[in-house]
Structures are given as structure tokens and as C-alpha cells.
C-alpha positions as a printed NumPy array, in Angstrom:
array([[-13.924,  11.269,  62.927],
       [-15.339,   7.829,  62.171],
       [-14.991,   6.055,  58.833],
       [-18.731,   6.46 ,  58.248],
       [-18.501,  10.212,  58.867],
       [-15.634,  10.51 ,  56.379],
       [-17.599,   8.563,  53.746],
       [-20.627,  10.805,  54.247],
       [-18.4  ,  13.782,  53.411],
       [-17.467,  12.115,  50.115],
       [-14.037,  10.996,  51.239],
       [-12.644,   7.682,  52.368],
       [-13.632,   5.573,  49.387],
       [-10.147,   5.861,  47.91 ],
       [ -8.659,   4.405,  51.085],
       [-11.075,   1.508,  50.707],
       [ -9.892,   0.944,  47.13 ],
       [-13.245,   1.805,  45.529],
       [-12.066,   4.695,  43.348],
       [ -9.807,   3.669,  40.475],
       [ -6.7  ,   5.659,  39.685],
       [ -6.82 ,   7.411,  36.314],
       [ -4.494,   4.761,  34.819],
       [ -6.798,   2.005,  36.064],
       [ -9.83 ,   3.778,  34.626],
       [ -8.092,   4.051,  31.243],
       [ -7.219,   0.351,  31.322],
       [-10.763,  -0.708,  32.28 ],
       [-12.266,   1.358,  29.457],
       [ -9.594,   0.335,  26.918],
       [-10.222,  -3.322,  27.714],
       [-13.99 ,  -2.88 ,  27.308],
       [-13.435,  -1.244,  23.912],
       [-10.798,  -3.667,  22.605],
       [-12.769,  -6.728,  23.692],
       [-15.913,  -5.225,  22.084],
       [-17.778,  -5.203,  25.374],
       [-18.423,  -1.678,  24.11 ],
       [-19.131,  -2.066,  20.378],
       [-17.422,   0.17 ,  17.791],
       [-19.323,   3.422,  17.458],
       [-20.866,   3.279,  20.928],
       [-20.539,   6.372,  23.087],
       [-18.951,   6.567,  26.505],
       [-20.688,   9.369,  28.366],
       [-18.807,  11.386,  30.93 ],
       [-21.798,  11.616,  33.274],
       [-22.385,   7.853,  33.219],
       [-18.737,   7.041,  33.945],
       [-18.457,   9.549,  36.793],
       [-21.382,   7.784,  38.473],
       [-20.238,   4.232,  37.65 ],
       [-16.688,   4.69 ,  38.935],
       [-17.346,   7.411,  41.535],
       [-14.716,   9.668,  39.978],
       [-14.604,  13.34 ,  39.035],
       [-15.378,  14.664,  35.57 ],
       [-11.795,  15.89 ,  35.125],
       [-10.532,  12.346,  35.784],
       [-12.935,  10.969,  33.158],
       [-11.907,  13.689,  30.68 ],
       [ -8.255,  12.817,  31.233],
       [ -9.047,   9.138,  30.616],
       [-10.894,  10.117,  27.415],
       [ -7.828,  12.046,  26.27 ],
       [ -5.557,   9.046,  26.843],
       [ -7.98 ,   6.733,  25.   ],
       [ -8.049,   9.168,  22.094],
       [ -4.232,   9.37 ,  22.055],
       [ -4.079,   5.569,  21.952],
       [ -6.462,   5.489,  19.007],
       [ -9.231,   3.514,  20.68 ],
       [-11.732,   6.377,  20.919],
       [-12.647,   9.653,  19.234],
       [-13.531,  12.666,  21.389],
       [-16.862,  14.425,  21.43 ],
       [-18.47 ,  16.921,  23.798],
       [-18.972,  15.155,  27.117],
       [-18.324,  11.756,  25.569],
       [-16.027,   9.681,  23.404],
       [-16.966,   7.296,  20.664],
       [-15.385,   3.848,  20.545],
       [-13.199,   3.405,  17.488],
       [-13.877,   0.572,  15.073],
       [-10.273,  -0.483,  14.626],
       [ -9.217,  -0.652,  18.237],
       [ -5.763,  -1.955,  18.849],
       [ -4.69 ,  -3.735,  22.029],
       [ -1.992,  -1.523,  23.601]])
């Protein structure tokens, strides 16, 4: 099977390095929040992030959970809200 055929089936991107690991996704989002690239109170939507990073909804939900545990976001349904007092972990 060619690389193009694998990509068409929705696989192969990870081998190319295009899909971030969950830990990388958490770090990207945490950095955006802490550096106020995403202002306090703004919402991170699950559907938007799945499309932006080409990851599954469960991966985004897991990242949301980690961000909430770290105190940089508050969970909602299908989204998280950036916390105002973000701390750089």
C-alpha cells in the first residue's frame, strides 16, 4: 500500500509527525493560555481542536482534563474555558 493510500484511509499522518501526542497537545494549549494567546475566559471548543490538530475527540477531552487538573482551564460540555489566573507549570 502506498503512503498516499494510507493517508486516504486516515492513517499515516502520525508517522509523518503531523498528529501531536496528547502530552504535546496539552503543552501547546497550556502555552497558548499562559501566554494569553487565548485570553482568560475564552472557550476552547472540542470540535475546533479536533479539526485543527487532526486528533480524536477523546484525545482532546483528555487534554482538557489535564488542563483542568493543572488549573489553567475550567471544564464545560464540549469545551473548556481558559482560567484568568493561569500559572506556568
